[in-house]
DSSP file (Angstrom, degrees, kcal/mol; ACC not computed):
  #  RESIDUE AA STRUCTURE BP1 BP2  ACC     N-H-->O    O-->H-N    N-H-->O    O-->H-N    TCO  KAPPA ALPHA  PHI   PSI    X-CA   Y-CA   Z-CA
    1    1 A M              0   0    0      0, 0.0    36,-2.7     0, 0.0     2,-0.5   0.000 360.0 360.0 360.0 138.7    0.0    0.0    0.0
    2    2 A I  E     -a   37   0A   0     34,-0.2     2,-0.3    32,-0.1    36,-0.2  -0.978 360.0-170.3-117.7 127.2    1.2    3.5   -0.8
    3    3 A N  E     -a   38   0A   0     34,-2.9    36,-3.0    -2,-0.5     2,-0.5  -0.882  10.7-151.8-118.2 148.0   -0.1    6.4    1.2
    4    4 A F  E     +a   39   0A   0     -2,-0.3     2,-0.3    34,-0.2    36,-0.2  -0.983  19.3 174.5-123.6 125.1    0.2   10.2    0.5
    5    5 A F  E     -a   40   0A   0     34,-3.1    36,-2.8    -2,-0.5     2,-0.4  -0.854  17.8-145.0-127.2 162.7    0.1   12.6    3.4
    6    6 A Y  E     -a   41   0A   0     -2,-0.3     2,-0.4    34,-0.2    36,-0.2  -0.996  13.2-178.9-135.2 129.9    0.7   16.4    3.7
    7    7 A E  E    S-a   42   0A   0     34,-2.8    36,-0.7    -2,-0.4    39,-0.1  -0.985  72.0 -16.5-132.3 121.0    2.3   18.3    6.6
    8    8 A D  S    S+     0   0    0     -2,-0.4     2,-0.3    34,-0.2    38,-0.2   0.853 111.2  97.6  59.4  38.5    2.6   22.1    6.6
    9    9 A T        -     0   0    0     32,-0.1    -1,-0.2     2,-0.1    34,-0.1  -0.991  65.9-146.3-151.9 150.6    2.0   22.5    2.9
   10   10 A S        +     0   0    0     -2,-0.3    -1,-0.1    -3,-0.1    -2,-0.0   0.451  65.9 120.0 -93.4  -2.0   -0.9   23.4    0.6
   11   11 A F        -     0   0    0      1,-0.0     2,-0.4    31,-0.0    -2,-0.1  -0.309  42.2-171.6 -63.0 143.5    0.5   21.0   -2.1
   12   12 A N        -     0   0    0     -6,-0.0     2,-0.1    -2,-0.0    -2,-0.0  -0.948  23.6-123.8-140.7 118.2   -1.7   18.1   -3.1
   13   13 A L        -     0   0    0     -2,-0.4     3,-0.3     1,-0.1     2,-0.2  -0.380  25.6-143.8 -65.1 131.1   -0.4   15.4   -5.4
   14   14 A Q  S    S+     0   0    0      1,-0.2     5,-0.1    -2,-0.1    -1,-0.1  -0.627  72.8  16.9 -93.3 154.4   -2.4   14.9   -8.6
   15   15 A D     >  +     0   0    0     -2,-0.2     4,-2.0     1,-0.1     3,-0.2   0.916  65.6 173.1  53.6  55.0   -3.1   11.5  -10.3
   16   16 A T  H  > S+     0   0    0     -3,-0.3     4,-2.6     1,-0.2     5,-0.2   0.788  72.1  60.6 -65.6 -27.2   -2.2    9.4   -7.3
   17   17 A E  H  > S+     0   0    0      2,-0.2     4,-2.2     1,-0.2    -1,-0.2   0.936 107.7  43.1 -65.5 -45.0   -3.4    6.2   -9.0
   18   18 A K  H  > S+     0   0    0     -3,-0.2     4,-2.3     2,-0.2    -2,-0.2   0.906 115.0  50.5 -66.1 -40.5   -0.9    6.6  -11.9
   19   19 A M  H  X S+     0   0    0     -4,-2.0     4,-2.5     2,-0.2    -2,-0.2   0.917 110.6  49.4 -63.3 -43.7    1.9    7.5   -9.4
   20   20 A T  H  X S+     0   0    0     -4,-2.6     4,-2.6     1,-0.2    -1,-0.2   0.909 110.9  49.5 -61.3 -44.4    1.1    4.5   -7.2
   21   21 A A  H  X S+     0   0    0     -4,-2.2     4,-2.5     2,-0.2    -1,-0.2   0.898 111.7  49.5 -62.2 -41.1    1.2    2.2  -10.3
   22   22 A W  H  X S+     0   0    0     -4,-2.3     4,-2.2     2,-0.2    -2,-0.2   0.911 111.9  46.7 -65.5 -44.8    4.6    3.7  -11.4
   23   23 A I  H  X S+     0   0    0     -4,-2.5     4,-2.2     2,-0.2    -2,-0.2   0.928 113.6  49.0 -64.6 -44.6    6.1    3.2   -7.9
   24   24 A N  H  X S+     0   0    0     -4,-2.6     4,-2.6     1,-0.2     5,-0.3   0.917 109.3  52.7 -58.6 -44.4    4.8   -0.3   -7.7
   25   25 A H  H  X S+     0   0    0     -4,-2.5     4,-2.6     1,-0.2    -1,-0.2   0.909 108.9  50.2 -58.0 -44.6    6.2   -1.1  -11.2
   26   26 A T  H  X S+     0   0    0     -4,-2.2     4,-1.1     2,-0.2    -1,-0.2   0.928 111.7  47.5 -59.1 -48.5    9.6    0.2  -10.1
   27   27 A I  H ><>S+     0   0    0     -4,-2.2     5,-2.0     1,-0.2     3,-0.6   0.933 115.0  44.6 -61.5 -49.4    9.7   -2.0   -7.0
   28   28 A V  H ><5S+     0   0    0     -4,-2.6     3,-2.0     1,-0.2    -1,-0.2   0.868 107.4  59.4 -64.5 -38.0    8.5   -5.1   -8.8
   29   29 A S  H 3<5S+     0   0    0     -4,-2.6    -1,-0.2     1,-0.3    -2,-0.2   0.789 105.2  50.4 -61.5 -27.6   11.0   -4.5  -11.7
   30   30 A E  T <<5S-     0   0    0     -4,-1.1    -1,-0.3    -3,-0.6    -2,-0.2   0.197 122.8-106.9 -96.8  14.8   13.8   -4.6   -9.1
   31   31 A D  T < 5S+     0   0    0     -3,-2.0     2,-0.3     1,-0.2    -3,-0.2   0.836  79.7 123.4  63.3  36.5   12.6   -7.9   -7.7
   32   32 A Y      < -     0   0    0     -5,-2.0     2,-0.4    -6,-0.1    -1,-0.2  -0.760  53.7-131.9-116.9 169.1   11.2   -6.5   -4.5
   33   33 A E  E     - b   0  74A   0     40,-2.8    42,-3.4    -2,-0.3     2,-0.4  -0.956  17.8-124.2-123.8 143.0    7.8   -6.6   -2.9
   34   34 A L  E     + b   0  75A   0     -2,-0.4    42,-0.1    40,-0.2     3,-0.1  -0.723  33.9 161.1 -88.8 130.4    5.8   -3.7   -1.5
   35   35 A S  E     -     0   0A   0     40,-2.9     2,-0.3    -2,-0.4    41,-0.2   0.731  68.3 -28.4-102.6 -71.9    4.5   -3.8    2.0
   36   36 A N  E     - b   0  76A   0     39,-1.3    41,-2.3     2,-0.0     2,-0.4  -0.960  52.3-175.8-154.5 129.3    3.8   -0.1    2.9
   37   37 A I  E     -ab   2  77A   0    -36,-2.7   -34,-2.9    -2,-0.3     2,-0.5  -0.997   6.8-164.2-127.7 132.2    5.1    3.2    1.9
   38   38 A N  E     -ab   3  78A   0     39,-2.3    41,-3.2    -2,-0.4     2,-0.5  -0.970   5.0-162.4-113.3 118.4    4.1    6.6    3.4
   39   39 A Y  E     -ab   4  79A   0    -36,-3.0   -34,-3.1    -2,-0.5     2,-0.6  -0.888   5.2-166.8 -95.9 127.3    5.0    9.7    1.4
   40   40 A I  E     -ab   5  80A   0     39,-3.2    41,-2.5    -2,-0.5     2,-0.4  -0.926   3.3-160.9-118.0 105.5    4.8   12.8    3.5
   41   41 A F  E     +ab   6  81A   0    -36,-2.8   -34,-2.8    -2,-0.6     2,-0.2  -0.707  29.2 151.7 -86.6 133.7    4.9   16.0    1.5
   42   42 A C  E     -ab   7  82A   0     39,-3.0    41,-2.6    -2,-0.4    42,-0.5  -0.833  42.0 -79.6-150.8-178.6    5.9   18.9    3.6
   43   43 A S     >  -     0   0    0    -36,-0.7     4,-2.2    -2,-0.2     5,-0.2  -0.382  44.2-106.3 -84.9 166.2    7.5   22.3    3.9
   44   44 A D  H  > S+     0   0    0      1,-0.2     4,-2.8     2,-0.2     5,-0.2   0.929 120.8  49.8 -54.0 -47.6   11.2   23.1    4.1
   45   45 A E  H  > S+     0   0    0      1,-0.2     4,-2.0     2,-0.2    -1,-0.2   0.888 109.0  51.2 -65.9 -38.7   11.0   23.9    7.8
   46   46 A Y  H  > S+     0   0    0      2,-0.2     4,-1.9     1,-0.2    -1,-0.2   0.948 114.5  42.8 -61.6 -49.1    9.1   20.7    8.6
   47   47 A L  H  X S+     0   0    0     -4,-2.2     4,-2.6     1,-0.2    -2,-0.2   0.857 110.2  56.8 -68.9 -34.8   11.7   18.5    6.9
   48   48 A H  H  X S+     0   0    0     -4,-2.8     4,-2.3    -5,-0.2    -1,-0.2   0.918 107.2  49.4 -61.1 -41.2   14.6   20.5    8.4
   49   49 A Q  H  X S+     0   0    0     -4,-2.0     4,-3.1     2,-0.2     5,-0.2   0.898 110.0  50.3 -67.1 -39.2   13.2   19.7   11.8
   50   50 A V  H  X>S+     0   0    0     -4,-1.9     4,-2.6     1,-0.2     5,-0.6   0.915 110.4  51.3 -59.5 -43.3   12.9   16.0   10.9
   51   51 A N  H  X5S+     0   0    0     -4,-2.6     6,-2.0     2,-0.2     4,-1.3   0.903 115.0  41.4 -60.7 -44.1   16.5   16.1    9.7
   52   52 A V  H  X5S+     0   0    0     -4,-2.3     4,-0.9     4,-0.3    -2,-0.2   0.941 118.6  44.7 -66.5 -50.4   17.6   17.7   13.0
   53   53 A D  H  <5S+     0   0    0     -4,-3.1    -2,-0.2    -5,-0.2    -3,-0.2   0.871 127.6  23.0 -68.2 -40.2   15.5   15.6   15.3
   54   54 A Y  H  <5S+     0   0    0     -4,-2.6    -3,-0.2    -5,-0.2    -1,-0.2   0.734 136.0  25.6-103.9 -26.2   16.1   12.1   13.8
   55   55 A L  H  <<S-     0   0    0     -4,-1.3    -3,-0.2    -5,-0.6    -2,-0.1   0.471  91.2-127.8-118.5  -4.7   19.4   12.4   11.9
   56   56 A Q     <  +     0   0    0     -4,-0.9     2,-0.5    -5,-0.4    -4,-0.3   0.839  62.7 138.8  56.5  36.1   21.2   15.2   13.8
   57   57 A H        -     0   0    0     -6,-2.0     2,-1.1    -9,-0.1    -1,-0.2  -0.959  43.0-157.7-111.2 120.3   21.8   17.0   10.4
   58   58 A D        +     0   0    0     -2,-0.5     2,-0.3    -3,-0.1    -9,-0.1  -0.536  58.5  86.8 -99.7  67.4   21.2   20.8   10.6
   59   59 A Y  S    S-     0   0    0     -2,-1.1     2,-0.2   -11,-0.2    -8,-0.1  -0.979  77.1 -98.2-154.6 164.0   20.6   21.5    6.9
   60   60 A Y        +     0   0    0     -2,-0.3     2,-0.3    -9,-0.1   -15,-0.1  -0.599  41.0 172.7 -84.4 145.9   17.8   21.5    4.3
   61   61 A T        -     0   0    0     -2,-0.2    24,-0.2   -17,-0.2    21,-0.2  -0.951  37.3-129.1-147.1 163.9   17.2   18.6    2.0
   62   62 A D  S    S+     0   0    0     -2,-0.3    20,-2.1     1,-0.3     2,-0.3   0.809  88.4  13.6 -88.2 -30.1   14.7   17.5   -0.6
   63   63 A I  E     -C   81   0A   0     18,-0.2     2,-0.4    22,-0.1    -1,-0.3  -1.000  50.7-168.8-147.9 142.6   14.0   14.0    0.7
   64   64 A I  E     -C   80   0A   0     16,-2.1    16,-2.8    -2,-0.3     2,-0.5  -0.998  16.1-159.7-128.0 129.4   14.6   11.9    3.8
   65   65 A T  E     -C   79   0A   0     -2,-0.4     2,-0.7    14,-0.2    14,-0.2  -0.935   4.9-164.8-113.3 122.7   13.9    8.2    3.5
   66   66 A F  E     -C   78   0A   0     12,-3.1    12,-2.0    -2,-0.5     2,-0.8  -0.927  12.7-149.9-106.7 111.6   13.3    6.0    6.6
   67   67 A D  E     +C   77   0A   0     -2,-0.7    10,-0.2    10,-0.2     8,-0.0  -0.729  21.5 172.5 -83.5 112.0   13.6    2.4    5.7
   68   68 A N        +     0   0    0      8,-2.6     9,-0.2    -2,-0.8    -1,-0.1   0.275  30.6 133.6-102.1   9.0   11.3    0.5    8.1
   69   69 A S        +     0   0    0      7,-0.7     6,-0.1     1,-0.1     3,-0.1  -0.353  29.2 177.3 -66.7 136.9   11.7   -2.9    6.4
   70   70 A E        +     0   0    0      1,-0.1     2,-0.4    -2,-0.1    -1,-0.1   0.400  66.1  62.8-113.1  -3.9   12.4   -5.8    8.7
   71   71 A E  S >  S-     0   0    0      3,-0.4     3,-1.9     0, 0.0    -1,-0.1  -0.986  89.2-109.2-130.5 132.1   12.4   -8.5    5.9
   72   72 A E  T 3  S+     0   0    0     -2,-0.4     3,-0.1     1,-0.3    -2,-0.1  -0.312 103.6  14.2 -57.2 132.9   14.8   -8.8    3.0
   73   73 A G  T 3  S+     0   0    0      1,-0.2   -40,-2.8   -41,-0.1     2,-0.5   0.453 101.7 107.8  81.9   0.3   13.1   -7.9   -0.3
   74   74 A L  E <   -b   33   0A   0     -3,-1.9     2,-0.5   -42,-0.2    -3,-0.4  -0.957  61.0-142.6-116.2 125.7   10.1   -6.3    1.3
   75   75 A I  E     +b   34   0A   0    -42,-3.4   -40,-2.9    -2,-0.5   -39,-1.3  -0.769  31.1 155.1 -96.1 123.7    9.7   -2.5    1.1
   76   76 A E  E     +b   36   0A   0     -2,-0.5    -8,-2.6   -41,-0.2    -7,-0.7  -0.954  23.4 137.6-142.7 121.9    8.3   -0.6    4.1
   77   77 A A  E     -bC  37  67A   0    -41,-2.3   -39,-2.3    -2,-0.3     2,-0.4  -0.987  48.1-130.3-161.0 163.5    9.2    3.0    4.5
   78   78 A D  E     -bC  38  66A   0    -12,-2.0   -12,-3.1    -2,-0.3     2,-0.5  -0.999  26.4-168.8-120.5 126.0    8.4    6.6    5.3
   79   79 A L  E     -bC  39  65A   0    -41,-3.2   -39,-3.2    -2,-0.4     2,-0.5  -0.967   4.2-161.9-121.3 119.0    9.6    9.2    2.8
   80   80 A F  E     -bC  40  64A   0    -16,-2.8   -16,-2.1    -2,-0.5     2,-0.4  -0.865   9.7-171.7-101.2 128.7    9.5   12.9    3.6
   81   81 A I  E     -bC  41  63A   0    -41,-2.5   -39,-3.0    -2,-0.5     2,-0.7  -0.979  18.3-141.0-127.2 125.7    9.7   15.3    0.7
   82   82 A S  E  >  -b   42   0A   0    -20,-2.1     4,-1.9    -2,-0.4   -39,-0.2  -0.751   7.0-160.6 -84.0 117.5   10.1   19.1    0.9
   83   83 A I  H  > S+     0   0    0    -41,-2.6     4,-2.2    -2,-0.7    -1,-0.2   0.864  91.5  55.1 -65.4 -37.0    8.0   20.7   -1.8
   84   84 A E  H  > S+     0   0    0    -42,-0.5     4,-2.2     2,-0.2    -1,-0.2   0.895 107.7  48.5 -65.4 -40.6   10.0   23.9   -1.6
   85   85 A R  H  > S+     0   0    0    -24,-0.2     4,-3.0     2,-0.2    -1,-0.2   0.900 110.3  51.8 -66.1 -38.7   13.3   22.0   -2.2
   86   86 A V  H  X S+     0   0    0     -4,-1.9     4,-2.6     2,-0.2    -2,-0.2   0.917 109.4  50.5 -63.4 -41.8   11.7   20.2   -5.2
   87   87 A E  H  X S+     0   0    0     -4,-2.2     4,-2.0     2,-0.2    -2,-0.2   0.927 112.9  45.5 -59.8 -45.4   10.6   23.6   -6.6
   88   88 A D  H  X S+     0   0    0     -4,-2.2     4,-2.7     2,-0.2    -2,-0.2   0.907 111.7  52.2 -65.2 -42.4   14.1   25.0   -6.1
   89   89 A N  H  X S+     0   0    0     -4,-3.0     4,-2.7     1,-0.2     5,-0.2   0.941 108.4  51.4 -57.1 -47.6   15.7   21.9   -7.6
   90   90 A A  H  X>S+     0   0    0     -4,-2.6     5,-2.5     1,-0.2     4,-0.9   0.916 111.3  47.4 -57.9 -44.9   13.5   22.2  -10.7
   91   91 A E  H ><5S+     0   0    0     -4,-2.0     3,-0.6     1,-0.2    -1,-0.2   0.927 113.8  46.9 -62.2 -45.7   14.5   25.8  -11.2
   92   92 A Q  H 3<5S+     0   0    0     -4,-2.7    -2,-0.2     1,-0.2    -1,-0.2   0.855 116.0  44.9 -64.9 -35.8   18.2   25.0  -10.8
   93   93 A E  H 3<5S-     0   0    0     -4,-2.7    -1,-0.2    -5,-0.2    -2,-0.2   0.526 109.4-122.6 -86.7  -6.5   18.0   22.1  -13.1
   94   94 A G  T <<5S+     0   0    0     -4,-0.9     2,-0.2    -3,-0.6    -3,-0.2   0.868  71.8 118.2  67.0  37.9   15.9   24.0  -15.7
   95   95 A T      < -     0   0    0     -5,-2.5    -1,-0.2    -6,-0.2     2,-0.2  -0.723  68.6 -90.7-124.2 175.7   13.1   21.5  -15.6
   96   96 A V     >  -     0   0    0     -2,-0.2     4,-2.0    -3,-0.1     3,-0.5  -0.573  35.4-113.4 -90.3 156.9    9.5   21.6  -14.6
   97   97 A F  H  > S+     0   0    0      1,-0.2     4,-2.8    -2,-0.2     5,-0.2   0.893 111.2  52.7 -57.3 -47.4    8.2   20.9  -11.1
   98   98 A H  H  > S+     0   0    0      1,-0.2     4,-1.8     2,-0.2    -1,-0.2   0.838 110.0  49.4 -66.2 -31.0    6.3   17.6  -11.8
   99   99 A V  H  > S+     0   0    0     -3,-0.5     4,-2.0     2,-0.2    -1,-0.2   0.921 113.0  46.1 -70.4 -43.8    9.3   16.0  -13.5
  100  100 A E  H  X S+     0   0    0     -4,-2.0     4,-2.4     2,-0.2    -2,-0.2   0.890 110.6  54.4 -65.5 -38.1   11.6   17.0  -10.6
  101  101 A L  H  X S+     0   0    0     -4,-2.8     4,-2.6     1,-0.2    -1,-0.2   0.927 108.3  48.3 -61.1 -44.7    9.0   15.7   -8.1
  102  102 A K  H  X S+     0   0    0     -4,-1.8     4,-2.5     1,-0.2     5,-0.2   0.873 109.5  54.0 -63.9 -36.5    8.9   12.3   -9.8
  103  103 A R  H  X S+     0   0    0     -4,-2.0     4,-2.2     2,-0.2    -2,-0.2   0.927 111.4  44.3 -62.6 -44.6   12.7   12.2   -9.8
  104  104 A V  H  X S+     0   0    0     -4,-2.4     4,-1.9     2,-0.2    -2,-0.2   0.911 112.3  52.8 -67.1 -41.8   12.8   12.8   -6.1
  105  105 A I  H  X S+     0   0    0     -4,-2.6     4,-1.3     1,-0.2    -2,-0.2   0.933 115.0  40.3 -59.0 -47.3   10.0   10.3   -5.5
  106  106 A I  H  X S+     0   0    0     -4,-2.5     4,-2.7     1,-0.2    -1,-0.2   0.808 107.6  63.5 -76.7 -28.1   11.8    7.6   -7.4
  107  107 A H  H  X S+     0   0    0     -4,-2.2     4,-1.8    -5,-0.2    -1,-0.2   0.917 103.6  48.7 -57.2 -44.8   15.2    8.5   -5.9
  108  108 A G  H  X S+     0   0    0     -4,-1.9     4,-1.7     1,-0.2    -1,-0.2   0.894 110.8  50.3 -63.0 -40.4   13.8    7.6   -2.5
  109  109 A I  H  X S+     0   0    0     -4,-1.3     4,-1.5     1,-0.2    -2,-0.2   0.920 106.8  54.7 -63.4 -43.0   12.5    4.3   -3.8
  110  110 A L  H  <>S+     0   0    0     -4,-2.7     5,-2.6     1,-0.2    -1,-0.2   0.873 104.9  53.7 -60.9 -37.2   15.9    3.5   -5.4
  111  111 A H  H ><5S+     0   0    0     -4,-1.8     3,-1.7     1,-0.2    -1,-0.2   0.927 107.9  50.7 -59.9 -42.8   17.6    4.0   -2.0
  112  112 A L  H 3<5S+     0   0    0     -4,-1.7    -1,-0.2     1,-0.3    -2,-0.2   0.788 105.5  57.2 -65.3 -26.1   15.2    1.5   -0.6
  113  113 A L  T 3<5S-     0   0    0     -4,-1.5    -1,-0.3    -5,-0.1    -2,-0.2   0.336 129.5 -94.1 -88.0   6.2   16.1   -0.9   -3.4
  114  114 A G  T < 5S+     0   0    0     -3,-1.7     2,-0.3     1,-0.3    -3,-0.2   0.474  80.5 135.0 100.6   2.0   19.7   -0.8   -2.4
  115  115 A Y      < -     0   0    0     -5,-2.6    -1,-0.3    -6,-0.2     2,-0.2  -0.667  32.4-168.8 -86.6 140.5   21.1    2.0   -4.7
  116  116 A N        -     0   0    0     -2,-0.3    10,-0.3     6,-0.0     9,-0.1  -0.705  21.6-157.8-120.5 173.4   23.4    4.6   -3.2
  117  117 A D        +     0   0    0     -2,-0.2     6,-0.1     8,-0.1    -2,-0.0  -0.070  58.3 107.8-145.1  38.2   24.8    7.9   -4.3
  118  118 A K  S    S+     0   0    0      5,-0.0     2,-0.2     4,-0.0    -1,-0.0   0.900  76.5  46.6 -83.9 -43.7   27.9    8.5   -2.2
  119  119 A T  S  > S-     0   0    0      1,-0.1     4,-2.6     0, 0.0     5,-0.2  -0.540  90.1-110.9 -96.7 164.9   30.5    7.9   -4.9
  120  120 A D  H  > S+     0   0    0      1,-0.2     4,-2.1     2,-0.2     5,-0.1   0.889 120.2  51.2 -59.5 -40.1   30.6    9.3   -8.4
  121  121 A E  H  > S+     0   0    0      2,-0.2     4,-2.1     1,-0.2    -1,-0.2   0.910 111.2  46.8 -64.5 -42.8   30.1    5.8   -9.7
  122  122 A E  H  > S+     0   0    0      1,-0.2     4,-2.8     2,-0.2    -2,-0.2   0.903 111.3  52.0 -64.6 -41.3   27.0    5.3   -7.5
  123  123 A K  H  X S+     0   0    0     -4,-2.6     4,-2.5     1,-0.2    -2,-0.2   0.892 108.7  51.2 -62.7 -38.8   25.7    8.7   -8.4
  124  124 A K  H  X S+     0   0    0     -4,-2.1     4,-2.1     2,-0.2    -1,-0.2   0.929 112.5  45.0 -64.4 -45.9   26.0    7.8  -12.1
  125  125 A L  H  X S+     0   0    0     -4,-2.1     4,-2.5     2,-0.2    -2,-0.2   0.905 112.2  52.3 -64.5 -41.3   24.1    4.5  -11.7
  126  126 A M  H  X S+     0   0    0     -4,-2.8     4,-2.7   -10,-0.3    -2,-0.2   0.929 110.7  47.3 -59.8 -45.9   21.4    6.2   -9.6
  127  127 A R  H  X S+     0   0    0     -4,-2.5     4,-2.7     2,-0.2    -1,-0.2   0.881 110.6  52.5 -64.9 -38.6   20.9    8.9  -12.2
  128  128 A E  H  X S+     0   0    0     -4,-2.1     4,-2.3     2,-0.2    -1,-0.2   0.921 111.8  46.0 -62.0 -45.0   20.7    6.2  -14.9
  129  129 A K  H  X S+     0   0    0     -4,-2.5     4,-2.4     2,-0.2     5,-0.2   0.910 111.9  51.1 -65.5 -42.6   18.1    4.3  -13.0
  130  130 A E  H  X S+     0   0    0     -4,-2.7     4,-2.5     1,-0.2     5,-0.2   0.954 112.1  46.9 -56.5 -50.3   16.1    7.5  -12.3
  131  131 A N  H  X S+     0   0    0     -4,-2.7     4,-1.6     1,-0.2    -2,-0.2   0.883 110.3  53.0 -61.6 -39.8   16.1    8.4  -16.0
  132  132 A A  H  < S+     0   0    0     -4,-2.3    -1,-0.2     1,-0.2     4,-0.2   0.935 114.3  40.7 -63.4 -45.7   15.1    4.8  -17.0
  133  133 A Y  H >< S+     0   0    0     -4,-2.4     3,-0.8     1,-0.2    -2,-0.2   0.816 113.4  54.7 -75.1 -28.7   12.1    4.8  -14.7
  134  134 A L  H 3< S+     0   0    0     -4,-2.5    -1,-0.2    -5,-0.2    -2,-0.2   0.786 105.4  54.7 -69.5 -26.9   11.2    8.4  -15.5
  135  135 A S  T 3< S+     0   0    0     -4,-1.6    -1,-0.2    -5,-0.2    -2,-0.2   0.424  71.1 124.3 -91.4   2.6   11.1    7.6  -19.2
  136  136 A L    X   -     0   0    0     -3,-0.8     3,-1.5    -4,-0.2     4,-0.1  -0.501  55.0-147.4 -65.7 119.1    8.6    4.7  -19.1
  137  137 A P  G >  S+     0   0    0      0, 0.0     3,-1.5     0, 0.0    -1,-0.2   0.827  89.8  59.2 -62.3 -35.8    5.9    5.9  -21.5
  138  138 A K  G 3  S+     0   0    0      1,-0.3    -2,-0.1     2,-0.1  -116,-0.1   0.612 107.5  48.2 -73.9  -6.6    2.9    4.3  -19.8
  139  139 A F  G <         0   0    0     -3,-1.5    -1,-0.3     1,-0.1    -3,-0.1   0.236 360.0 360.0-112.6  12.9    3.6    6.3  -16.6
  140  140 A Q    <         0   0    0     -3,-1.5    -1,-0.1    -4,-0.1    -2,-0.1   0.462 360.0 360.0 -77.2 360.0    4.0    9.7  -18.3
C-alpha cells in the first residue's frame, strides 16, 4: 500500500493512481515486494526539523527516506519530501516541477532498493536508474 500525506504545505499530489502504479512497477521490476510506503509531502521547515531531530543534520534537503523494512526484499518506509526544495531543484536544473518531483519520489525508492549515491560511480548509476524509470511511456 502506498499512502500520501501532507504536513505544513498546501501542495496536493495529482493523479495518485498513476503515481502508485509507477512506484509499484519500479519496486517489482527490481525484484522487491511492496509492504507499505508513506509519502509525507511537507515544507522546508518541517523537513529540516525531521532532519535535526532524527538524523542530527542541521541542513535543508529535498528528501529523507526512513527504511522500516524488517524483511529482505520487502519495502516498508516513510519518505518525507520538501515541496519547496523540489521547486528550487527544478528551477536550478531547468526542468518543470512535476518532473523533478517524480525524480525525487523515485530517488527515494531506489535508495530502498539498495542503490546509493555517495561515490561518483554510485551517483551515475542512480541517475541512470532514475532516468530509466522516469522515461517509461505508460507512466507519463
